[in-house]
C-alpha positions as a Python dict, from the first residue, in 0.01 Angstrom:
ca = {
    (1, 'M'): (0, 0, 0),
    (2, 'V'): (155, 325, -113),
    (3, 'N'): (112, 620, 120),
    (4, 'R'): (283, 946, 202),
    (5, 'V'): (283, 925, 582),
    (6, 'R'): (664, 928, 615),
    (7, 'E'): (694, 1220, 372),
    (8, 'F'): (448, 1440, 563),
    (9, 'R'): (576, 1327, 904),
    (10, 'N'): (926, 1436, 802),
    (11, 'K'): (794, 1769, 669),
    (12, 'K'): (643, 1837, 1011),
    (13, 'G'): (968, 1739, 1180),
    (14, 'L'): (809, 1458, 1381),
    (15, 'T'): (962, 1127, 1481),
    (16, 'Q'): (757, 810, 1455),
    (17, 'L'): (730, 808, 1833),
    (18, 'E'): (600, 1166, 1842),
    (19, 'L'): (342, 1088, 1573),
    (20, 'A'): (245, 775, 1764),
    (21, 'E'): (186, 978, 2080),
    (22, 'I'): (-23, 1238, 1894),
    (23, 'T'): (-237, 982, 1711),
    (24, 'E'): (-247, 717, 1985),
    (25, 'I'): (-127, 459, 1731),
    (26, 'Y'): (164, 238, 1838),
    (27, 'Q'): (504, 342, 1699),
    (28, 'N'): (551, -8, 1556),
    (29, 'D'): (224, 31, 1364),
    (30, 'I'): (335, 374, 1234),
    (31, 'S'): (655, 212, 1106),
    (32, 'Q'): (461, -65, 932),
    (33, 'I'): (213, 183, 784),
    (34, 'E'): (500, 387, 639),
    (35, 'T'): (650, 81, 470),
    (36, 'G'): (316, -45, 343),
    (37, 'G'): (322, -352, 565),
    (38, 'R'): (17, -265, 772),
    (39, 'K'): (-347, -208, 685),
    (40, 'V'): (-458, 142, 776),
    (41, 'F'): (-797, 137, 945),
    (42, 'P'): (-1039, 425, 871),
    (43, 'G'): (-1001, 568, 1221),
    (44, 'W'): (-623, 563, 1190),
    (45, 'R'): (-641, 735, 850),
    (46, 'K'): (-842, 1015, 1007),
    (47, 'R'): (-606, 1053, 1304),
    (48, 'L'): (-298, 1052, 1081),
    (49, 'S'): (-441, 1306, 838),
    (50, 'E'): (-543, 1538, 1123),
    (51, 'A'): (-206, 1509, 1298),
    (52, 'L'): (-16, 1572, 975),
    (53, 'E'): (-260, 1844, 862),
    (54, 'V'): (-321, 1691, 520),
    (55, 'E'): (-629, 1549, 350),
    (56, 'E'): (-672, 1171, 365),
    (57, 'E'): (-683, 1155, -17),
    (58, 'V'): (-341, 1322, -34),
    (59, 'L'): (-193, 1103, 238),
    (60, 'F'): (-330, 781, 87),
    (61, 'P'): (-357, 854, -289),
    (62, 'E'): (-379, 490, -404),
    (63, 'D'): (-715, 452, -232),
    (64, 'E'): (-892, 701, -461),
    (65, 'G'): (-1014, 426, -694),
    (66, 'E'): (-1142, 212, -408),
    (67, 'K'): (-1403, 459, -281),
}
């Protein structure tokens, strides 16, 4: 699963641990999401997009065709 979580996290100057604390998603899950090894649940998508201040469609562009 292609996503831009790492890109936007780095732009905000956040570590995975900091993003995990903000979103209440385990750091290990953040790591797996960034590498495409973890399914991103709808609630997590929302939390990540809010924390990174970017639209879900921008953060997860490959999902556009699935909606």
